[in-house]
N, CA, C and O atoms as a GROMACS GRO file, in nm:
protein
  320
    1UNK      N    1   0.076  -0.120  -0.009
    1UNK     CA    2   0.003   0.004   0.009
    1UNK      C    3   0.083   0.126  -0.006
    1UNK      O    4   0.178   0.138   0.072
    2UNK      N    5   0.062   0.218  -0.093
    2UNK     CA    6   0.136   0.339  -0.084
    2UNK      C    7   0.081   0.440  -0.010
    2UNK      O    8  -0.040   0.456   0.004
    3UNK      N    9   0.190   0.527   0.051
    3UNK     CA   10   0.160   0.625   0.135
    3UNK      C   11   0.146   0.758   0.062
    3UNK      O   12   0.221   0.782  -0.033
    4UNK      N   13   0.054   0.845   0.102
    4UNK     CA   14   0.034   0.981   0.041
    4UNK      C   15   0.141   1.077   0.103
    4UNK      O   16   0.137   1.100   0.224
    5UNK      N   17   0.221   1.126   0.036
    5UNK     CA   18   0.329   1.227   0.101
    5UNK      C   19   0.267   1.373   0.087
    5UNK      O   20   0.227   1.410  -0.023
    6UNK      N   21   0.260   1.450   0.193
    6UNK     CA   22   0.219   1.571   0.175
    6UNK      C   23   0.330   1.676   0.226
    6UNK      O   24   0.411   1.653   0.315
    7UNK      N   25   0.320   1.788   0.159
    7UNK     CA   26   0.422   1.893   0.193
    7UNK      C   27   0.385   1.950   0.342
    7UNK      O   28   0.283   1.916   0.403
    8UNK      N   29   0.467   2.028   0.385
    8UNK     CA   30   0.457   2.074   0.515
    8UNK      C   31   0.345   2.183   0.538
    8UNK      O   32   0.321   2.242   0.643
    9UNK      N   33   0.281   2.198   0.413
    9UNK     CA   34   0.182   2.287   0.412
    9UNK      C   35   0.041   2.211   0.444
    9UNK      O   36  -0.064   2.275   0.435
   10UNK      N   37   0.042   2.094   0.477
   10UNK     CA   38  -0.079   2.005   0.519
   10UNK      C   39  -0.113   2.044   0.656
   10UNK      O   40  -0.131   1.954   0.738
   11UNK      N   41  -0.126   2.183   0.697
   11UNK     CA   42  -0.165   2.216   0.817
   11UNK      C   43  -0.292   2.300   0.807
   11UNK      O   44  -0.339   2.333   0.698
   12UNK      N   45  -0.343   2.331   0.917
   12UNK     CA   46  -0.463   2.418   0.922
   12UNK      C   47  -0.449   2.541   0.830
   12UNK      O   48  -0.355   2.620   0.831
   13UNK      N   49  -0.565   2.545   0.746
   13UNK     CA   50  -0.562   2.649   0.627
   13UNK      C   51  -0.593   2.791   0.717
   13UNK      O   52  -0.660   2.792   0.820
   14UNK      N   53  -0.535   2.896   0.661
   14UNK     CA   54  -0.561   3.037   0.718
   14UNK      C   55  -0.653   3.109   0.634
   14UNK      O   56  -0.682   3.054   0.528
   15UNK      N   57  -0.704   3.217   0.659
   15UNK     CA   58  -0.803   3.304   0.584
   15UNK      C   59  -0.765   3.314   0.442
   15UNK      O   60  -0.842   3.288   0.350
   16UNK      N   61  -0.633   3.356   0.427
   16UNK     CA   62  -0.601   3.372   0.283
   16UNK      C   63  -0.593   3.246   0.193
   16UNK      O   64  -0.613   3.244   0.071
   17UNK      N   65  -0.563   3.144   0.267
   17UNK     CA   66  -0.568   3.009   0.199
   17UNK      C   67  -0.716   2.966   0.173
   17UNK      O   68  -0.739   2.910   0.066
   18UNK      N   69  -0.805   2.983   0.250
   18UNK     CA   70  -0.941   2.959   0.221
   18UNK      C   71  -0.988   3.059   0.116
   18UNK      O   72  -1.067   3.016   0.032
   19UNK      N   73  -0.953   3.182   0.108
   19UNK     CA   74  -0.989   3.280   0.000
   19UNK      C   75  -0.964   3.212  -0.125
   19UNK      O   76  -1.050   3.190  -0.211
   20UNK      N   77  -0.824   3.174  -0.131
   20UNK     CA   78  -0.780   3.126  -0.269
   20UNK      C   79  -0.854   3.012  -0.306
   20UNK      O   80  -0.896   3.010  -0.422
   21UNK      N   81  -0.882   2.900  -0.221
   21UNK     CA   82  -0.949   2.788  -0.251
   21UNK      C   83  -1.097   2.826  -0.293
   21UNK      O   84  -1.149   2.773  -0.392
   22UNK      N   85  -1.155   2.909  -0.224
   22UNK     CA   86  -1.296   2.952  -0.238
   22UNK      C   87  -1.314   3.029  -0.381
   22UNK      O   88  -1.418   3.015  -0.444
   23UNK      N   89  -1.211   3.106  -0.426
   23UNK     CA   90  -1.211   3.167  -0.552
   23UNK      C   91  -1.210   3.061  -0.665
   23UNK      O   92  -1.284   3.067  -0.763
   24UNK      N   93  -1.110   2.956  -0.640
   24UNK     CA   94  -1.121   2.858  -0.738
   24UNK      C   95  -1.241   2.769  -0.750
   24UNK      O   96  -1.281   2.722  -0.856
   25UNK      N   97  -1.293   2.750  -0.640
   25UNK     CA   98  -1.426   2.678  -0.637
   25UNK      C   99  -1.546   2.759  -0.701
   25UNK      O  100  -1.627   2.711  -0.780
   26UNK      N  101  -1.546   2.876  -0.659
   26UNK     CA  102  -1.646   2.955  -0.729
   26UNK      C  103  -1.633   2.962  -0.883
   26UNK      O  104  -1.726   2.946  -0.962
   27UNK      N  105  -1.520   2.986  -0.909
   27UNK     CA  106  -1.480   3.006  -1.072
   27UNK      C  107  -1.531   2.872  -1.138
   27UNK      O  108  -1.605   2.880  -1.236
   28UNK      N  109  -1.495   2.754  -1.090
   28UNK     CA  110  -1.537   2.619  -1.141
   28UNK      C  111  -1.689   2.615  -1.155
   28UNK      O  112  -1.745   2.600  -1.264
   29UNK      N  113  -1.754   2.629  -1.039
   29UNK     CA  114  -1.903   2.622  -1.025
   29UNK      C  115  -1.972   2.718  -1.132
   29UNK      O  116  -2.067   2.679  -1.199
   30UNK      N  117  -1.925   2.832  -1.142
   30UNK     CA  118  -1.985   2.922  -1.226
   30UNK      C  119  -1.962   2.886  -1.367
   30UNK      O  120  -2.057   2.896  -1.445
   31UNK      N  121  -1.841   2.843  -1.412
   31UNK     CA  122  -1.820   2.803  -1.538
   31UNK      C  123  -1.883   2.670  -1.588
   31UNK      O  124  -1.904   2.652  -1.708
   32UNK      N  125  -1.910   2.583  -1.501
   32UNK     CA  126  -1.994   2.464  -1.536
   32UNK      C  127  -2.150   2.452  -1.479
   32UNK      O  128  -2.217   2.349  -1.489
   33UNK      N  129  -2.191   2.568  -1.421
   33UNK     CA  130  -2.315   2.576  -1.384
   33UNK      C  131  -2.347   2.482  -1.270
   33UNK      O  132  -2.455   2.423  -1.275
   34UNK      N  133  -2.267   2.461  -1.168
   34UNK     CA  134  -2.295   2.393  -1.056
   34UNK      C  135  -2.340   2.486  -0.947
   34UNK      O  136  -2.289   2.597  -0.941
   35UNK      N  137  -2.432   2.449  -0.857
   35UNK     CA  138  -2.491   2.527  -0.757
   35UNK      C  139  -2.410   2.519  -0.639
   35UNK      O  140  -2.386   2.411  -0.585
   36UNK      N  141  -2.356   2.654  -0.586
   36UNK     CA  142  -2.277   2.652  -0.468
   36UNK      C  143  -2.339   2.584  -0.366
   36UNK      O  144  -2.461   2.598  -0.358
   37UNK      N  145  -2.274   2.501  -0.272
   37UNK     CA  146  -2.341   2.428  -0.170
   37UNK      C  147  -2.391   2.292  -0.212
   37UNK      O  148  -2.422   2.210  -0.125
   38UNK      N  149  -2.401   2.263  -0.342
   38UNK     CA  150  -2.449   2.124  -0.370
   38UNK      C  151  -2.345   2.013  -0.345
   38UNK      O  152  -2.229   2.039  -0.311
   39UNK      N  153  -2.388   1.898  -0.361
   39UNK     CA  154  -2.303   1.781  -0.320
   39UNK      C  155  -2.176   1.786  -0.421
   39UNK      O  156  -2.062   1.763  -0.380
   40UNK      N  157  -2.205   1.819  -0.562
   40UNK     CA  158  -2.099   1.833  -0.641
   40UNK      C  159  -2.004   1.950  -0.610
   40UNK      O  160  -1.882   1.939  -0.627
   41UNK      N  161  -2.058   2.052  -0.569
   41UNK     CA  162  -1.981   2.157  -0.520
   41UNK      C  163  -1.880   2.133  -0.411
   41UNK      O  164  -1.766   2.179  -0.407
   42UNK      N  165  -1.945   2.045  -0.310
   42UNK     CA  166  -1.872   1.995  -0.203
   42UNK      C  167  -1.757   1.904  -0.237
   42UNK      O  168  -1.657   1.901  -0.165
   43UNK      N  169  -1.769   1.829  -0.347
   43UNK     CA  170  -1.669   1.741  -0.394
   43UNK      C  171  -1.560   1.814  -0.447
   43UNK      O  172  -1.444   1.782  -0.422
   44UNK      N  173  -1.593   1.918  -0.525
   44UNK     CA  174  -1.498   2.005  -0.596
   44UNK      C  175  -1.411   2.073  -0.484
   44UNK      O  176  -1.288   2.068  -0.490
   45UNK      N  177  -1.475   2.133  -0.388
   45UNK     CA  178  -1.415   2.192  -0.274
   45UNK      C  179  -1.322   2.098  -0.200
   45UNK      O  180  -1.215   2.146  -0.163
   46UNK      N  181  -1.347   1.970  -0.174
   46UNK     CA  182  -1.260   1.883  -0.128
   46UNK      C  183  -1.127   1.860  -0.206
   46UNK      O  184  -1.014   1.858  -0.156
   47UNK      N  185  -1.160   1.844  -0.336
   47UNK     CA  186  -1.046   1.833  -0.420
   47UNK      C  187  -0.940   1.948  -0.418
   47UNK      O  188  -0.818   1.933  -0.412
   48UNK      N  189  -1.013   2.068  -0.424
   48UNK     CA  190  -0.934   2.195  -0.422
   48UNK      C  191  -0.862   2.213  -0.308
   48UNK      O  192  -0.749   2.259  -0.325
   49UNK      N  193  -0.898   2.187  -0.186
   49UNK     CA  194  -0.828   2.195  -0.062
   49UNK      C  195  -0.719   2.086  -0.057
   49UNK      O  196  -0.605   2.115  -0.022
   50UNK      N  197  -0.753   1.963  -0.092
   50UNK     CA  198  -0.657   1.867  -0.093
   50UNK      C  199  -0.538   1.896  -0.191
   50UNK      O  200  -0.425   1.865  -0.153
   51UNK      N  201  -0.555   1.949  -0.307
   51UNK     CA  202  -0.452   1.978  -0.402
   51UNK      C  203  -0.374   2.101  -0.350
   51UNK      O  204  -0.251   2.106  -0.364
   52UNK      N  205  -0.449   2.209  -0.286
   52UNK     CA  206  -0.387   2.322  -0.235
   52UNK      C  207  -0.300   2.276  -0.110
   52UNK      O  208  -0.192   2.333  -0.100
   53UNK      N  209  -0.329   2.186  -0.019
   53UNK     CA  210  -0.244   2.144   0.078
   53UNK      C  211  -0.124   2.070   0.038
   53UNK      O  212  -0.026   2.061   0.113
   54UNK      N  213  -0.127   2.014  -0.083
   54UNK     CA  214  -0.018   1.945  -0.126
   54UNK      C  215   0.083   2.046  -0.207
   54UNK      O  216   0.178   2.002  -0.272
   55UNK      N  217   0.054   2.176  -0.197
   55UNK     CA  218   0.146   2.270  -0.228
   55UNK      C  219   0.130   2.334  -0.369
   55UNK      O  220   0.216   2.409  -0.414
   56UNK      N  221   0.023   2.302  -0.432
   56UNK     CA  222  -0.016   2.352  -0.573
   56UNK      C  223  -0.068   2.489  -0.535
   56UNK      O  224  -0.146   2.509  -0.442
   57UNK      N  225  -0.016   2.584  -0.617
   57UNK     CA  226  -0.062   2.726  -0.610
   57UNK      C  227  -0.080   2.795  -0.758
   57UNK      O  228  -0.041   2.737  -0.859
   58UNK      N  229  -0.132   2.901  -0.763
   58UNK     CA  230  -0.139   2.982  -0.883
   58UNK      C  231  -0.229   2.915  -0.975
   58UNK      O  232  -0.319   2.842  -0.934
   59UNK      N  233  -0.205   2.938  -1.110
   59UNK     CA  234  -0.305   2.894  -1.213
   59UNK      C  235  -0.306   2.727  -1.209
   59UNK      O  236  -0.404   2.662  -1.245
   60UNK      N  237  -0.196   2.675  -1.164
   60UNK     CA  238  -0.179   2.530  -1.172
   60UNK      C  239  -0.285   2.479  -1.084
   60UNK      O  240  -0.329   2.368  -1.111
   61UNK      N  241  -0.335   2.544  -0.978
   61UNK     CA  242  -0.438   2.478  -0.876
   61UNK      C  243  -0.553   2.467  -0.956
   61UNK      O  244  -0.615   2.361  -0.951
   62UNK      N  245  -0.596   2.569  -1.040
   62UNK     CA  246  -0.728   2.546  -1.106
   62UNK      C  247  -0.710   2.432  -1.213
   62UNK      O  248  -0.797   2.346  -1.226
   63UNK      N  249  -0.600   2.431  -1.287
   63UNK     CA  250  -0.570   2.332  -1.396
   63UNK      C  251  -0.571   2.174  -1.326
   63UNK      O  252  -0.616   2.075  -1.383
   64UNK      N  253  -0.522   2.175  -1.215
   64UNK     CA  254  -0.509   2.025  -1.150
   64UNK      C  255  -0.645   1.995  -1.105
   64UNK      O  256  -0.687   1.881  -1.122
   65UNK      N  257  -0.725   2.092  -1.044
   65UNK     CA  258  -0.857   2.052  -0.987
   65UNK      C  259  -0.935   2.008  -1.114
   65UNK      O  260  -0.989   1.898  -1.114
   66UNK      N  261  -0.943   2.094  -1.227
   66UNK     CA  262  -1.007   2.053  -1.344
   66UNK      C  263  -0.974   1.925  -1.390
   66UNK      O  264  -1.063   1.851  -1.432
   67UNK      N  265  -0.842   1.886  -1.387
   67UNK     CA  266  -0.790   1.761  -1.451
   67UNK      C  267  -0.856   1.640  -1.347
   67UNK      O  268  -0.914   1.539  -1.386
   68UNK      N  269  -0.837   1.673  -1.229
   68UNK     CA  270  -0.892   1.577  -1.130
   68UNK      C  271  -1.038   1.538  -1.142
   68UNK      O  272  -1.079   1.424  -1.119
   69UNK      N  273  -1.117   1.641  -1.182
   69UNK     CA  274  -1.252   1.617  -1.200
   69UNK      C  275  -1.290   1.579  -1.342
   69UNK      O  276  -1.408   1.560  -1.371
   70UNK      N  277  -1.185   1.568  -1.437
   70UNK     CA  278  -1.202   1.535  -1.582
   70UNK      C  279  -1.254   1.642  -1.640
   70UNK      O  280  -1.328   1.615  -1.735
   71UNK      N  281  -1.240   1.761  -1.614
   71UNK     CA  282  -1.295   1.882  -1.680
   71UNK      C  283  -1.201   1.955  -1.772
   71UNK      O  284  -1.081   1.949  -1.747
   72UNK      N  285  -1.240   2.016  -1.865
   72UNK     CA  286  -1.154   2.090  -1.964
   72UNK      C  287  -1.224   2.223  -1.980
   72UNK      O  288  -1.285   2.251  -2.084
   73UNK      N  289  -1.215   2.312  -1.867
   73UNK     CA  290  -1.289   2.444  -1.877
   73UNK      C  291  -1.216   2.563  -1.943
   73UNK      O  292  -1.266   2.675  -1.953
   74UNK      N  293  -1.087   2.528  -1.987
   74UNK     CA  294  -1.020   2.617  -2.050
   74UNK      C  295  -1.043   2.615  -2.205
   74UNK      O  296  -0.989   2.525  -2.268
   75UNK      N  297  -1.112   2.698  -2.262
   75UNK     CA  298  -1.150   2.708  -2.398
   75UNK      C  299  -1.039   2.724  -2.490
   75UNK      O  300  -1.039   2.827  -2.558
   76UNK      N  301  -0.944   2.638  -2.504
   76UNK     CA  302  -0.838   2.644  -2.599
   76UNK      C  303  -0.862   2.568  -2.722
   76UNK      O  304  -0.776   2.558  -2.809
   77UNK      N  305  -0.982   2.514  -2.731
   77UNK     CA  306  -1.025   2.444  -2.846
   77UNK      C  307  -1.102   2.319  -2.820
   77UNK      O  308  -1.130   2.295  -2.703
   78UNK      N  309  -1.137   2.240  -2.909
   78UNK     CA  310  -1.205   2.128  -2.885
   78UNK      C  311  -1.131   2.028  -2.794
   78UNK      O  312  -1.008   2.023  -2.797
   79UNK      N  313  -1.202   1.950  -2.716
   79UNK     CA  314  -1.141   1.841  -2.633
   79UNK      C  315  -1.127   1.727  -2.720
   79UNK      O  316  -1.214   1.688  -2.798
   80UNK      N  317  -1.007   1.672  -2.703
   80UNK     CA  318  -0.988   1.540  -2.798
   80UNK      C  319  -1.047   1.419  -2.731
   80UNK      O  320  -1.042   1.309  -2.788
   0.00000   0.00000   0.00000
């Protein structure tokens, strides 16, 4: 069984951390039409926080959350 390795950032989130995660969650929900507070939004929030706690920041946070959900929200062209 493999162990999950977390960075030292796997601690209590502070208000700035929560704001960043909330902004990512809001953007994803808005882009795909998910109601905030829904079960699906809660799942996206969990993924967002997990990825953030692993040290992912900036635009990569959104990209990795999208990928983890199997989404392609960045309109760079048709999805293959």
